[in-house]
N, C-alpha and C positions, 0 to 999 in steps of 0.2 A: 417591370417598370423600365423605361428607357432612361438614358443619362439626362436628357432634357427634362423628363418628368421628375426625376430625382432632384434635379437642380431647382426646379419650380417649387416643389414640396419644401426643400431646405430653405429656400428664399422666403416663403411664406411663414415657415416656422420662425425664422429669424425676425421677420417683420412683427409677428405676434409677441415674441419675447422682449424685443426692444420697445414696442409700444407699451407693454406692461411695465417695463422699467421706467419709461418716461411718464406713464400715468401714475406710478407709485411715487415718483419724485414730485409730481405736480400735487398730488394729495398731501404729501408731506409739507408742502409749502402752502397748503390751505387754498388752492386754487378752485374756481367753480367748475361746473360740469364742462362747459365749453373749454376752459383753460386746460383742464386734464386731458380732454380729447385731443386738443391741438398740440400740447406738449408730446403726448403719445404719438401722434401722427408724425411730427417732425423727427422725434427720436427714432421712429421706425423707418422712415423713408428718406431722411436727409442724406445719409451716406449713399444710398442707392441713386438718388437724383444726381448727386455729384458724379458718381461712377459713370452713369449713362451719358451725362453731358460730356464727359472726357473722352469716352469711347465712340461718341457720335451717334449714339442710340437715342434719337429723338422722335417723338416726345418721350421723355423717360417713362419707364414702366409704371411708376407711381401714378402717372396720369393717363397712361394708354391702356392699362389692364386694370379693370375695376376691382379685381380680387385683392390687389395690394392695398388699396385705400380702404376697402371694407374690412379687411383683416385687421389693419391697424386701428381703425375706429372701434370695431367690435371689441377687440382685446383691451382697448383703453376704457371703454364703457364697462366691461365686465369687472375690471379692477376697481373702477369707481364704486360700482354698486356692491361689490363683495368685500370692500376694504374693512368694514367692521369685524369681519371674521378673522382678519390678520392683525396680530397683536404687535409685531415688531416689523418695522419697515426697512431698516438698514439691510438686514440680511437677505430678504427677498429681492431688494433692488440690486444688490451686488451679484447675487446668483443669476438673476435674469440678465443683467448686463454682461456677465461673463459668458453666459450661454449665446447671447446675441453676437458678442465679439467673435466667438468661434465660428458660428454659422455664417456670418457675413464676410469674414476673412476668406473663407472657402469659396462661397459663391461669387463674391467680388473678383477674386483672382481668377477663377474659372471663366467668368464671362469676359474679362479682359483678355485672356489667352484665346478664347473662342473668336474674339473680335480682331485677332491678328496683332495685338499688342506684344512687343518684345518682352522677354522674361523680366528684365529689371522694372520696365514700366508696369507690367501686370502686377508685380509684387507691391509697388507703390499704390496702385489703384486698389488692390485688395485691402491694404492697410487703410486707405481713405474710406473705403466703403465701410469698414468696420468701425472706425473711430468718429465718422462724420456725424451720425445720429447722436451719439453720447455727448460729443462737443456742443451740438446745438441744444441738446436737453439741459446741459449744465449752464449754458449761457442764459437760456430762457428762465431757469429757476434761480438765477442769482448766485450760482456756485463757481468756484474756480474750476475750470474743465479738468477732469481727471487726467486727461492726456498731457497736460501742462505741468502736472505735478510729479512727484518722485516715483509714483506707483509704476509697476511694470504693466503697461496698458498697450500703448502704441508698439512698444518693442515686441510684445508677445504677438500682436497682429502681424507685424512685419516678419517675424521669424516664422509664424505659421504660413504666411503667403509664400515665403521662400520654399518651405516644405511642399506645399501644394504644387508649386511650379516644378519642383524637381520630380515629384510623383507623376504629374501630368506628362512631363517630357519622357519619363521612363515607360509610359503606357498604363500606369496605375491610376486611372481616373474613374473607377467604378464607384457607385454610390456608397458601398460599405467602406471603402478605403477613404473617401471624402468625409463620411460621417466620423470615422476614427480620428481624421485630422482635426475636425471640429472639436471633438471631445478633448484632444490633446491641447489645443489652444485654450479652451475653457479651463482645463485642469491646471495648466501653467499659471493662468490668471488667478485662479482661486488659491493655489498654493502660494503664490507671491503675496497675496493678501494675508493668508494665514501665517506665513513665515516673515512677514513685513519686508520682503525684499524691495529694494528701491534702486532707481538709477542714481549715479553720483550728481551732486549739486555743487556749484561753485562756492568756494570758501568766502565768508563775509570779509 
């Protein structure tokens, strides 16, 4: 498998897990079938659309490559039809969201670097790719976006993007290393949730 193939597979997996996260949030808000699919689609592809527009890759892959839209819709519909078998929604949503955060941080950062974006810009684009879909999902479902709360979310994505940039600069951009980076970001996010780590807030 080439690096390009590995990046595509990782990207589509990220699309699927973020779509499932968005669909789960939509179901929890009692949206209809279209609403669930729409929230899943936006959660899965919103960050990637922002990334592609920023790096000048137009039209964005979400519209240029049918595999992205189909993956998002299929994953959303699968969650819609299978939700009676899932008893608790909070934990699946958080796990899927953390997984999508890790995958999209890696793919977004690598795509920015491949497009010739300098290291600092690539790190910011990687973070935006990871948090954009979740931000849109929360807004559509009437929640305060996770990225604006005390949770270690955007910080985990930014730190992960920095690690990916350093590894890529050192020549370690093989699929296994990038998969390990995605797992690390996901793990940090989940540990932060379990340990209730949070960023500081201003005193009242």
